[in-house]
C-alpha positions in Angstrom: -40.7 -40.7 -129.0 -43.9 -41.6 -128.8 -45.6 -43.4 -131.2 -48.6 -41.1 -131.5 -47.0 -38.1 -131.0 -44.7 -38.7 -133.3 -47.7 -39.1 -136.0 -48.7 -36.1 -135.5 -45.9 -34.3 -135.6 -46.2 -35.2 -140.0 -48.6 -33.8 -142.4 -48.5 -36.8 -144.1 -47.0 -40.2 -144.1 -46.1 -42.9 -147.1 -45.8 -45.9 -145.9 -44.2 -48.9 -148.1 -46.5 -47.7 -151.2 -46.4 -49.7 -154.1 -47.3 -48.3 -157.6 -48.6 -50.4 -160.2 -49.2 -49.5 -164.6 -52.1 -50.9 -166.4 -51.8 -54.0 -164.3 -48.7 -54.6 -164.9 -45.8 -52.1 -164.8 -44.3 -52.1 -160.9 -43.1 -48.4 -160.9 -42.6 -47.8 -156.9 -41.6 -50.6 -155.0 -42.5 -49.7 -151.2 -41.4 -46.1 -151.5 -41.9 -44.8 -147.2 -41.4 -41.2 -146.5 -42.9 -37.9 -144.5 -43.8 -34.4 -144.2 -43.1 -32.4 -140.7 -46.2 -30.1 -140.5 -44.7 -26.5 -141.5 -41.5 -28.3 -143.4 -40.5 -28.9 -146.6 -39.7 -32.1 -147.6 -37.8 -32.9 -151.8 -38.1 -35.4 -153.7 -34.8 -36.3 -155.6 -33.9 -37.9 -158.9 -33.4 -38.4 -162.5 -36.6 -38.7 -165.3 -38.2 -41.7 -164.8 -37.2 -42.2 -161.3 -41.0 -42.8 -159.9 -40.6 -38.5 -158.4 -44.5 -37.9 -160.4 -45.8 -40.9 -159.5 -45.2 -39.9 -155.7 -47.0 -36.8 -155.7 -50.1 -38.5 -158.3 -50.2 -41.5 -156.0 -50.9 -38.6 -153.2 -52.9 -37.0 -154.9 -55.3 -40.0 -155.9 -54.6 -38.1 -159.6 -53.1 -42.0 -160.4 -56.0 -43.7 -161.6 -56.2 -41.2 -164.9 -53.4 -42.6 -166.2 -54.5 -46.6 -165.5 -52.4 -46.1 -161.7 -52.8 -47.8 -158.9 -52.1 -48.0 -155.8 -51.7 -51.6 -154.7 -49.5 -51.6 -151.2 -48.7 -49.2 -148.2 -51.1 -46.8 -147.4 -50.7 -42.8 -147.1 -52.1 -40.6 -144.5 -52.4 -36.8 -144.6 -53.6 -35.3 -141.4 -53.5 -38.9 -140.0 -56.5 -40.4 -141.7 -56.1 -42.5 -144.9 -56.3 -40.9 -147.7 -56.2 -43.8 -150.8 -60.0 -44.1 -151.3 -60.6 -40.3 -152.1 -61.3 -38.4 -155.2 -58.8 -35.7 -156.2 -61.5 -32.6 -155.3 -61.9 -34.3 -151.7 -58.6 -34.1 -151.4 -58.2 -31.0 -152.3 -61.2 -29.7 -150.3 -59.5 -31.7 -147.3 -55.9 -28.7 -148.0 -54.2 -31.0 -150.4 -53.0 -29.2 -153.5 -51.0 -30.4 -156.7 -49.4 -28.2 -159.0 -48.4 -30.3 -161.8 -45.6 -30.4 -164.2 -45.3 -28.4 -166.8 -47.0 -24.8 -165.7 -51.1 -26.2 -166.5 -53.0 -22.7 -166.7 -56.0 -22.2 -168.7 -54.0 -20.3 -171.6 -57.8 -18.9 -172.9 -58.6 -17.5 -169.6 -57.2 -14.2 -167.4 -54.0 -14.1 -164.7 -57.1 -13.5 -162.6 -59.1 -16.3 -163.4 -56.8 -18.8 -163.2 -56.4 -17.9 -159.8 -60.2 -17.9 -159.3 -60.6 -21.3 -160.5 -58.5 -22.4 -157.2 -61.2 -21.1 -155.5 -64.1 -23.3 -156.6 -64.4 -25.6 -154.2 -63.9 -22.7 -150.7 -66.9 -22.5 -149.1 -66.4 -18.9 -146.8 -67.2 -16.3 -149.5 -66.3 -13.4 -152.2 -65.2 -12.0 -149.3 -62.6 -14.0 -147.8 -61.7 -15.3 -151.4 -60.7 -11.8 -151.5 -58.4 -11.7 -149.4 -56.5 -14.1 -150.8 -56.2 -12.9 -153.7 -54.5 -10.1 -152.6 -52.2 -12.5 -150.4 -51.6 -14.0 -153.8 -50.4 -10.9 -155.7 -48.2 -9.6 -152.7 -46.1 -13.3 -153.0 -46.6 -12.5 -156.6 -46.4 -9.1 -157.6 -45.9 -9.6 -161.4 -49.4 -12.0 -161.1 -50.9 -8.3 -160.4 -48.7 -6.7 -162.8 -50.7 -8.7 -165.4 -53.9 -10.0 -163.7 -56.1 -8.8 -167.1 -53.5 -10.7 -169.7 -54.6 -14.4 -171.3 -52.7 -16.6 -168.7 -51.4 -18.5 -172.9 -49.6 -15.3 -173.8 -47.3 -14.7 -170.3 -43.7 -15.8 -170.2 -43.6 -19.2 -168.6 -42.3 -18.1 -165.1 -45.2 -16.0 -164.8 -47.7 -19.1 -166.0 -44.7 -21.1 -162.8 -46.6 -18.2 -160.6 -50.2 -18.3 -161.8 -50.4 -22.2 -160.9 -48.9 -22.3 -157.5 -50.8 -18.2 -157.8 -53.8 -20.7 -158.1 -53.0 -23.5 -155.8 -52.8 -21.1 -152.9 -56.2 -20.2 -153.3 -57.8 -23.7 -152.5 -56.2 -22.1 -148.9 -53.9 -25.3 -148.7 -52.1 -26.4 -145.7 -49.8 -28.3 -148.6 -48.5 -28.2 -151.6 -47.2 -30.7 -153.9 -45.4 -29.1 -155.9 -44.1 -31.6 -159.4 -41.1 -30.1 -161.1 -41.3 -26.1 -160.4 -37.8 -25.2 -161.8 -38.0 -27.1 -164.9 -37.8 -24.7 -168.9 -37.1 -21.8 -166.3 -33.9 -19.4 -165.9 -31.8 -19.7 -163.5 -33.1 -16.2 -161.7 -36.3 -17.6 -162.2 -35.7 -20.4 -160.7 -34.4 -18.4 -157.1 -37.3 -16.5 -157.2 -39.7 -19.2 -157.1 -38.1 -20.8 -154.9 -37.9 -18.3 -152.3 -41.4 -18.0 -152.9 -42.0 -21.3 -151.8 -39.8 -20.6 -148.9 -42.1 -17.2 -147.6 -45.2 -19.7 -148.2 -43.6 -22.1 -146.0 -42.2 -19.5 -143.3 -45.1 -16.6 -143.0 -47.8 -18.9 -144.1 -47.7 -22.3 -142.8 -48.3 -24.0 -145.6 -46.1 -27.8 -146.5 -44.3 -28.3 -149.4 -43.3 -31.6 -151.0 -41.2 -30.8 -153.9 -40.5 -33.4 -156.6 -37.4 -32.1 -158.5 -34.8 -32.9 -160.9 -32.6 -30.1 -160.2 -30.7 -30.8 -156.8 -28.9 -28.4 -156.0 -31.9 -25.4 -155.9 -33.7 -28.4 -154.1 -30.9 -29.2 -151.1 -31.0 -25.1 -150.7 -34.7 -24.6 -149.5 -35.8 -28.1 -148.6 -34.8 -29.5 -145.5 -35.3 -32.6 -145.5 -35.0 -34.9 -148.8 -35.0 -38.4 -150.8 -33.3 -39.7 -153.3 -35.4 -42.6 -155.6 -33.7 -44.4 -158.0 -36.1 -47.1 -160.2 -39.1 -46.2 -158.0 -36.8 -47.1 -154.6 -35.8 -44.9 -152.2 -31.9 -45.6 -152.4 -31.2 -42.3 -149.9 -32.8 -39.5 -147.5 -31.4 -37.7 -144.8 -31.4 -34.3 -143.9 -30.7 -31.8 -146.4 -27.4 -30.0 -144.9 -26.0 -33.9 -144.6 -27.0 -35.1 -148.4 -25.6 -32.1 -149.8 -22.4 -33.0 -148.5 -22.8 -36.5 -149.0 -20.0 -38.0 -151.8 -21.8 -39.8 -153.7 -24.7 -37.6 -153.9 -21.7 -34.8 -155.4 -20.9 -37.5 -158.0 -23.6 -38.9 -158.9 -26.5 -35.5 -159.1 -24.6 -32.0 -158.7 -21.9 -33.3 -160.8 -18.8 -33.0 -158.4 -16.3 -35.3 -156.7 -13.5 -35.8 -154.7 -11.6 -35.1 -158.2 -13.3 -31.8 -159.4 -16.6 -32.0 -161.9 -17.6 -35.3 -163.7 -18.8 -35.7 -167.1 -22.3 -37.2 -167.9 -20.3 -40.6 -169.0 -18.5 -40.8 -165.4 -22.3 -39.2 -163.2 -24.2 -42.6 -165.8 -22.2 -45.5 -163.7 -23.8 -44.9 -160.3 -25.8 -47.0 -162.2 -23.9 -50.1 -161.2 -22.6 -49.2 -158.3 -24.1 -51.8 -155.2 -22.9 -49.8 -152.4 -25.7 -46.9 -153.1 -28.7 -49.3 -153.5 -27.4 -50.9 -150.3 
């Protein structure tokens, strides 16, 4: 496959990036990943591994936290985007849904959704059509559309956050910890909607997720981060069957379920970082 063809097949290419906070704290060390056009890719790892930092490097939100990309390149639709502002990137179709279901609590669900369309120039009719489409994917939001977001459940707020991203008419969504704090049934529901959006609307997804099991169930490819480095990557199905992944992230090894103390020992396993 030629380099040109390979590039055309990827909506996102992150090449050997390094991220430093406060000019001294090295957080990401040579991270590289790609998201194929129309794909679902997961970034996996424990808390503090660098997943959120990777997403913020892509969406250019690091400056608000005194962070910066000091090495490497990030391309979205074949254009380098490090110098773009976050709102310019939104206009190009790359949207981040932040960890923690950031909704405007004093606004209704419908008002929250409308804030996602603030960069659009295609008129009220197109926005109204997309609003109805969001309600088709999230019927619970239609029921609660006049409710203040701050008084809705965690699952409804997560749906609202994803729906708001859809209102910006994205080609790729960066989704940070969508399962956090949600009941397993709701997590499954959210990921089913992500899959449907991917298949039916052609939206590409890059997910940062601690729940390795659910992420690898829905993603096509995964990258595992540890201490700011990619230590393993591969097709999602292969990662699910990998013995190290089973032991260190799914809690199951050859002898059955491991205790947390056993799982922690992976940090001293040299072959994991080979």
